[in-house]
Structures are given as C-alpha cells and as structure tokens.
C-alpha positions in Angstrom: -132.8 -194.3 157.5 -133.8 -191.8 154.9 -135.3 -191.3 151.4 -138.5 -193.3 151.2 -139.5 -193.9 147.6 -142.1 -195.8 145.5 -140.4 -198.0 142.9 -142.4 -199.2 140.0 -142.3 -202.9 139.0 -144.4 -203.9 136.1 -146.4 -200.7 136.6 -147.1 -201.4 140.3 -145.6 -199.6 143.3 -143.2 -201.2 145.6 -142.4 -199.1 148.7 -138.7 -198.8 149.6 -136.4 -197.1 152.0 -132.7 -196.3 151.7 -130.5 -197.1 154.6 -127.6 -194.5 154.3 -125.4 -196.3 156.9 -125.7 -199.8 155.4 -125.9 -198.4 151.8 -128.8 -200.7 151.1 -132.3 -200.4 149.7 -134.9 -202.2 151.8 -138.2 -203.2 150.0 -141.7 -203.8 151.4 -142.1 -207.6 151.3 -145.9 -207.3 151.1 -145.6 -205.0 148.0 -143.2 -207.4 146.3 -145.6 -210.3 147.0 -148.5 -208.3 145.7 -146.7 -207.7 142.4 -145.6 -211.4 142.0 -148.8 -213.0 143.0 -151.5 -210.4 142.0 -153.2 -211.4 145.3 -156.1 -209.3 146.4 -154.7 -209.6 149.9 -150.9 -209.8 149.8 -150.6 -209.1 153.5 -152.6 -212.3 154.2 -150.6 -214.2 151.5 -147.3 -213.2 153.3 -148.8 -214.3 156.6 -149.6 -217.8 155.1 -146.1 -218.0 153.5 -144.5 -217.5 156.9 -146.9 -219.9 158.6 -146.1 -222.8 156.3 -142.3 -222.3 156.4 -140.4 -224.8 158.5 -138.8 -223.8 161.8 -135.4 -223.8 160.1 -136.7 -221.5 157.3 -138.4 -219.2 159.9 -135.1 -218.9 161.7 -133.4 -217.8 158.4 -136.3 -215.5 157.7 -135.7 -213.6 161.0 -132.2 -212.8 159.8 -133.2 -211.4 156.4 -136.4 -209.6 157.4 -136.8 -206.5 159.6 -139.5 -204.0 160.4 -139.3 -200.4 159.4 -141.9 -197.7 159.3 -143.2 -197.2 155.7 -146.0 -194.9 154.6 -149.4 -196.6 154.0 -152.2 -195.6 151.7 -153.8 -193.5 154.5 -150.7 -191.4 154.7 -149.6 -192.7 158.0 -146.4 -194.7 158.7 -146.6 -198.3 160.1 -144.1 -201.0 160.9 -143.8 -203.0 157.8 -141.8 -206.2 157.0 -138.9 -205.2 154.7 -135.8 -207.0 153.3 -132.8 -206.0 151.3 -132.3 -207.3 147.7 -130.7 -210.5 148.8 -133.5 -211.1 151.3 -136.1 -210.4 148.7 -134.6 -213.0 146.3 -134.7 -215.5 149.1 -138.4 -214.8 149.8 -139.2 -215.0 146.1 -137.9 -218.6 146.2 -140.7 -219.5 148.5 -143.4 -218.0 146.3 -145.0 -220.4 143.7 -145.7 -217.7 141.1 -145.0 -217.8 137.3 -143.7 -214.2 137.7 -141.1 -215.5 140.2 -139.6 -218.0 137.8 -137.5 -215.4 135.9 -135.9 -214.4 139.2 -135.2 -218.0 140.1 -133.6 -218.7 136.7 -131.5 -215.6 137.2 -130.4 -216.7 140.7 -129.4 -220.1 139.4 -127.4 -218.5 136.5 -125.6 -216.1 138.9 -124.8 -218.9 141.3 -123.2 -221.0 138.5 -121.2 -218.0 137.3 -119.8 -217.4 140.8 -118.8 -221.1 141.1 -117.1 -221.0 137.7 -115.3 -217.8 138.6 -114.0 -219.4 141.8 -112.4 -222.1 139.7 -111.1 -219.7 137.1 -110.8 -216.1 138.4 -110.1 -214.8 134.9 -113.7 -215.4 134.1 -114.7 -212.8 136.7 -112.3 -210.3 135.2 -113.7 -210.8 131.7 -117.3 -210.6 133.0 -116.4 -207.3 134.7 -115.0 -206.0 131.4 -118.1 -207.1 129.5 -120.4 -205.5 132.0 -118.6 -202.2 131.8 -118.7 -202.3 128.0 -122.5 -202.9 128.1 -122.8 -199.9 130.4 -121.1 -197.7 127.8 -117.7 -197.2 129.5 -114.7 -196.2 127.3 -112.1 -198.9 126.8 -109.3 -196.8 128.3 -111.4 -196.2 131.4 -112.1 -199.9 131.6 -108.4 -200.7 131.5 -107.8 -198.2 134.2 -110.6 -199.7 136.3 -109.1 -203.2 136.0 -105.8 -201.8 137.3 -107.5 -200.2 140.3 -109.2 -203.5 141.2 -105.8 -205.2 141.3 -104.4 -202.4 143.4 -107.3 -202.7 145.8 -106.9 -206.4 146.1 -103.2 -206.1 146.9 -104.0 -203.6 149.6 -106.7 -205.7 151.3 -104.4 -208.7 151.1 -101.8 -206.7 153.1 -104.3 -205.5 155.6 -105.5 -209.0 156.2 -101.9 -210.2 156.6 -101.2 -207.3 159.1 -104.1 -208.0 161.4 -106.9 -205.8 160.0 -110.4 -207.4 160.2 -112.7 -207.4 157.2 -115.8 -205.3 157.4 -115.8 -202.2 159.5 -112.0 -202.0 159.9 -111.5 -202.2 156.1 -114.2 -199.5 155.6 -112.7 -197.3 158.2 -109.1 -197.5 156.8 -110.5 -196.8 153.3 -112.3 -193.7 154.7 -109.0 -192.5 156.3 -107.1 -193.0 153.1 -109.8 -191.4 151.0 -110.0 -188.4 153.3 -106.3 -187.8 152.9 -106.1 -188.0 149.1 -109.6 -186.6 148.1 -110.2 -184.3 151.1 -113.5 -186.0 152.0 -114.7 -189.3 153.4 -116.0 -192.1 151.1 -119.6 -191.3 152.1 -119.2 -187.6 151.5 -117.5 -188.4 148.2 -120.5 -190.5 147.2 -122.9 -187.7 148.3 -121.0 -185.3 146.1 -121.6 -187.5 143.1 -125.2 -188.1 144.1 -124.6 -191.9 144.6 -126.4 -194.4 146.9 -125.7 -198.1 146.4 -123.5 -197.5 143.3 -119.8 -198.2 143.5 -117.8 -195.0 144.0 -114.9 -196.1 141.7 -117.3 -196.9 138.9 -118.3 -193.2 139.0 -114.8 -191.7 139.0 -113.0 -190.0 136.1 -109.8 -191.7 134.9 -107.8 -189.1 136.9 -109.7 -189.7 140.0 -109.2 -193.4 139.5 -105.5 -192.9 139.0 -105.0 -190.9 142.2 -107.1 -193.3 144.2 -104.9 -196.1 142.9 -101.8 -194.2 143.8 -103.1 -193.8 147.3 -103.9 -197.5 147.7 -100.7 -198.7 145.9 -98.6 -196.4 148.1 -100.3 -197.6 151.2 -99.6 -201.2 150.1 -95.9 -200.5 149.7 -95.7 -198.6 153.0 -97.5 -201.4 154.8 -94.9 -203.9 153.5 -92.0 -201.6 154.5 -93.3 -200.6 157.9 -95.0 -203.9 158.9 -97.8 -202.3 161.0 -99.9 -204.6 163.2 -103.6 -204.2 163.9 -106.1 -201.5 163.1 -104.6 -198.5 164.8 -101.1 -198.9 163.3 -102.5 -199.6 159.8 -104.7 -196.5 160.1 -101.6 -194.3 160.5 -100.0 -196.0 157.4 -103.2 -195.6 155.4 -103.3 -191.9 156.2 -99.7 -191.5 155.1 -100.3 -193.3 151.8 -103.4 -191.2 151.2 -101.5 -188.0 152.0 -98.9 -188.7 149.4 -101.6 -189.0 146.7 -103.4 -186.0 148.2 -100.2 -183.9 147.7 -100.2 -185.0 144.1 -103.8 -184.0 143.7 -103.1 -180.5 145.1 -100.2 -180.0 142.8 -102.3 -181.0 139.8 -105.0 -178.6 140.9 -102.5 -175.8 141.4 -101.1 -176.3 137.9 -104.5 -176.6 136.1 -106.7 -174.4 138.2 -109.3 -177.0 138.3 -110.5 -179.5 140.9 -109.6 -183.1 140.4 -112.4 -184.4 142.6 -115.6 -183.9 140.6 -119.4 -184.2 141.3 -119.7 -185.8 137.9 -120.6 -189.5 137.8 -120.7 -192.3 135.3 -123.9 -191.0 133.6 -122.2 -187.6 133.0 -119.0 -189.2 131.7 -120.8 -191.4 129.2 -122.4 -188.3 127.6 -118.9 -186.8 127.1 -116.1 -187.7 124.8 -113.6 -190.4 125.7 -111.0 -187.7 126.2 -113.0 -186.1 129.0 -112.7 -189.3 130.9 -108.9 -189.1 130.9 -108.5 -185.6 132.3 -111.7 -183.8 133.0 -111.8 -180.2 131.6 -108.5 -180.6 129.8 -108.3 -178.3 126.8 
C-alpha cells in the first residue's frame, strides 16, 4: 500500500489509499457516508447500516470491505473500513440519501449498457470510440487503439485455448511480453508514465501501440504454430513474440536516435498535434 490522499467530493474530503499491487483506489467508507448523508456522526450511521443489513448482505459486505490504516484528524493512523470503487457503489445502494440517487441511476444505466453490449458486441466498440472522442483522442489514434483491442482479444483467446488461466497468469505473460519488447515490466512502464489505475495502452503513442500490437499479434501466431500447453510453455512463446517486437523497437531507435518508449501519457499527447501521436518527435 502507498500514496494516501484526500480526495474532494462536493467540497468535502474523502480519505483514500492506492494499492499499487492491486492497482485500485480504496476509499474510507465513513467519509463517503459523511458526504452522502451529511450526518453529524457518519461512523455511527455506518454502524447502524451494518447492523440492519441481513445476514446475507453482511456476508457480501465482508467480501467488499476491508480495514486499512488511514490518518485521522489527530494525525494518527487507525484501522478504517475501506472499499474499492465497486464496493463503494454497493454500499451506496444501502444508503437512503437523495445524494445517492444519481449514483444509483448511473449504476442502472451502466448495467443496461453491459447487457445490450453482450447481445450486440458492436455497441461496446462504438461506445469505446465515443468515449475516446470525448476524451480528446485523435481519430487515427482511436483507429489504432481499436486494432490493438482486437489483437489483445485474439491473444487471450489463444492463451485460454492453450491452458493459461485468467487472472495472474494472463498478467504474468503480459509482463513477460512487455519486458521483451519495451525493456520494462508493465508496472514499471506505468510508473514511467506516472499512471496508477489508468489503462497503459490508453496512454501510449501510436508507435508504442503499434509495437505492442506487433508483440501480441506475433505471440498469437507463434502460439498457433507451436501449440504450447500451460503457463510455462506459453511464457517462453510470449517472450519470443515480445523479443521480435523488441528488436524492431531497437532498430527504429538506432535509425531515429530517439527512444520509442516515452514517459508521455494521454494528457501530454492531447496537448500536441495529431502528427505527434503518430511518431513522437518526428521532424
């Protein structure tokens, strides 16, 4: 755990802590309740919420809440109930507050969107395009990003078919592949770009995206050709696919005299011209 912060919500502070390993923000439940209910004693309010919940709900609550040390008003750190964003939304559903209603409406809307997208996956693609446009991404970058999503999905489909388990094994193979092509692990790459929960690919230049896609697409083809089984065999193939893209990166850097992997992120790119998104530093 690291990086404790106070986040403002409607002018009121909400204590939070960043879990570097899980790549999740955890928020003080008492602080969120204080904002939503304007209670003079949000700690007591939270106690009464837990008390009136059914046994089934309490069981669910134990899976979404945990205790972490957060700094109190006296400057000392105490064990405090915290939850990630998903957990906070679940808790909000149990709070009869007018301020909670916008969150509940949003949750219902998001739930419907996910169901619709399951029926028609093209809706998810178009929603992604629309979201990137609203964030100010260039159309050429968006097209490239859509292609990387396809390449990633094809790779994970192959991993699944070849005995790789979702979760840690997917993440570990991605790390191995990224280390080979970019020269650093995914976490180090995100640290370079000063990212926390943000998606790494959403903060890559077009050239970084292209090489990442080459690494994943090459690994997909090698997996189909070599038919590795299980985590260890697939890790060797992932390294090989990443190494091929890594050699391309090194050749580009030798020719241009500039690094391909950059500390710049989406905010930096959006301040630059569309051309800078294509090949950073190209003159």
